[in-house]
C-alpha positions as CSV (number, residue, x, y, z in Angstrom):
1,R,-124.8,119.1,-28.9
2,P,-125.3,121.7,-26.1
3,R,-123.2,124.8,-26.2
4,F,-122.6,127.6,-23.8
5,A,-124.0,131.0,-24.6
6,Y,-120.6,132.4,-23.4
7,R,-117.4,130.4,-23.5
8,P,-116.4,129.4,-19.9
9,Q,-113.5,131.4,-18.5
10,L,-112.8,129.0,-15.6
11,L,-113.3,125.3,-15.0
12,V,-113.2,124.1,-11.4
13,V,-112.5,120.4,-10.9
14,D,-113.4,118.5,-7.9
15,G,-110.1,116.9,-7.0
16,G,-106.4,117.4,-6.7
17,R,-103.3,117.3,-8.8
18,P,-104.1,114.1,-10.9
19,Q,-107.7,115.3,-11.7
20,V,-106.6,118.8,-12.6
21,N,-103.8,117.5,-14.9
22,A,-106.2,115.0,-16.5
23,A,-108.7,117.8,-17.1
24,A,-106.0,120.0,-18.6
25,R,-105.1,117.3,-21.0
26,A,-108.7,116.8,-22.0
27,L,-109.2,120.6,-22.5
28,A,-106.0,120.7,-24.6
29,D,-107.1,117.7,-26.7
30,A,-110.4,119.4,-27.3
31,G,-108.7,122.6,-28.3
32,H,-109.8,124.6,-25.3
33,S,-106.4,125.3,-23.7
34,D,-107.3,128.9,-23.2
35,I,-109.8,128.1,-20.4
36,A,-108.4,128.7,-16.9
37,L,-108.5,125.6,-14.7
38,C,-108.1,124.8,-11.1
39,G,-109.1,122.0,-8.7
40,I,-110.1,121.9,-5.1
41,A,-109.0,118.9,-3.1
42,K,-111.3,118.1,-0.1
43,R,-108.8,116.8,2.4
44,L,-107.0,120.1,3.1
45,E,-109.0,122.4,0.9
46,E,-106.0,122.8,-1.4
47,V,-106.3,124.6,-4.7
48,W,-104.4,122.9,-7.5
49,L,-103.4,124.4,-10.8
50,P,-102.4,122.5,-13.9
51,G,-98.7,121.4,-14.1
52,E,-97.9,122.7,-10.6
53,D,-96.1,120.5,-8.1
54,Y,-97.6,122.2,-5.0
55,P,-101.0,123.5,-4.3
56,V,-102.1,127.0,-3.5
57,I,-103.1,127.2,0.1
58,L,-105.7,129.9,0.6
59,P,-106.4,131.2,4.1
60,R,-109.4,129.5,5.8
61,T,-111.1,132.9,6.0
62,S,-110.6,133.6,2.3
63,E,-113.7,134.5,0.3
64,A,-112.1,132.9,-2.8
65,L,-111.8,129.6,-0.9
66,Y,-115.4,129.9,0.4
67,L,-116.6,130.4,-3.2
68,L,-114.7,127.4,-4.5
69,Q,-116.0,125.3,-1.6
70,R,-119.6,126.3,-2.4
71,L,-119.1,125.5,-6.0
72,R,-117.8,122.0,-5.2
73,D,-120.5,121.4,-2.6
74,E,-123.3,122.4,-5.0
75,A,-121.8,120.1,-7.7
76,H,-121.8,117.3,-5.2
77,R,-125.4,118.1,-4.2
78,F,-126.5,118.1,-7.8
79,A,-124.8,114.9,-8.7
80,I,-126.1,113.1,-5.6
81,T,-129.7,114.3,-6.2
82,K,-129.5,113.2,-9.9
83,Q,-128.0,109.8,-9.0
84,R,-130.7,109.1,-6.3
85,G,-133.4,110.0,-8.8
86,K,-132.0,107.7,-11.4
87,R,-131.6,104.9,-8.9
88,K,-135.2,105.3,-7.8
89,R,-136.5,105.3,-11.3
90,D,-134.4,102.2,-12.1
91,I,-135.7,100.3,-9.1
92,Q,-139.3,101.2,-9.9
93,T,-138.8,100.3,-13.6
94,V,-137.4,96.8,-12.8
95,L,-140.3,96.0,-10.4
96,A,-142.9,97.7,-12.6
97,E,-142.0,95.3,-15.4
98,I,-143.3,92.4,-13.4
99,P,-146.8,91.4,-14.3
100,G,-149.2,91.6,-11.3
101,L,-147.2,94.3,-9.5
102,G,-148.7,97.7,-9.1
103,E,-147.4,100.7,-7.2
104,A,-148.9,99.6,-3.9
105,R,-147.3,96.1,-4.0
106,I,-144.0,97.5,-5.2
107,R,-144.0,99.9,-2.2
108,A,-144.9,97.0,0.1
109,L,-142.2,94.8,-1.3
110,L,-139.6,97.4,-0.9
111,R,-140.7,98.3,2.6
112,H,-140.6,94.6,3.6
113,F,-137.3,93.6,1.9
114,G,-135.6,97.0,2.0
115,S,-134.1,96.8,-1.5
116,V,-134.4,95.1,-4.8
117,T,-131.2,93.2,-4.0
118,A,-132.7,91.7,-0.9
119,L,-135.9,90.9,-2.8
120,R,-133.8,89.3,-5.6
121,N,-132.1,87.1,-2.9
122,A,-135.4,86.1,-1.3
123,T,-136.9,82.7,-2.0
124,P,-140.4,82.5,-3.5
125,E,-141.6,81.3,0.0
126,E,-140.2,84.4,1.6
127,I,-141.8,86.7,-1.0
128,Q,-145.1,84.9,-0.4
129,E,-145.1,85.9,3.2
130,L,-146.1,89.4,2.2
131,P,-149.8,89.9,2.5
132,G,-151.5,89.8,-1.0
133,V,-148.7,87.9,-2.6
134,G,-149.7,84.3,-3.5
135,P,-147.5,81.5,-4.6
136,K,-148.0,82.3,-8.3
137,L,-147.1,86.0,-8.0
138,A,-144.1,85.1,-5.7
139,A,-142.8,82.7,-8.3
140,T,-143.2,85.3,-11.0
141,I,-141.4,87.9,-9.0
142,H,-138.6,85.5,-8.2
143,A,-138.2,84.3,-11.8
144,H,-138.2,87.8,-13.2
145,L,-135.6,89.1,-10.7
146,A,-133.5,86.0,-11.1
147,S,-133.3,86.5,-14.9
148,R,-131.8,90.0,-14.5
């Protein structure tokens, strides 16, 4: 179980009042109610604190607001990059499991159909239209994707 070298002093949540209050409950349930918590809501760049009915509105030129925005944006960038990498690996794994498909054919299939979903919805005849894919391989691809 990973641990921090130093206990966090601040937890910044991407979201408004409901997300901050949920995070506060989770921290309290885990016995970490001594960690400061705030959330930044994208719409108006409001800063929310646990249990408060109204947000803190920082001036648009505030360096504190700028820091919170950069933290949020970096968290988004990290999450998106991670998700894209996972999706790409998942797609390649699904197609790589099909006997007779190597990297070049997988790339050609994805280039031709655009996505695994479109390939899954294709008929064996449509799959067979791709150069280098005969009726037997097209049937194998179709059967494999239909079974998932």
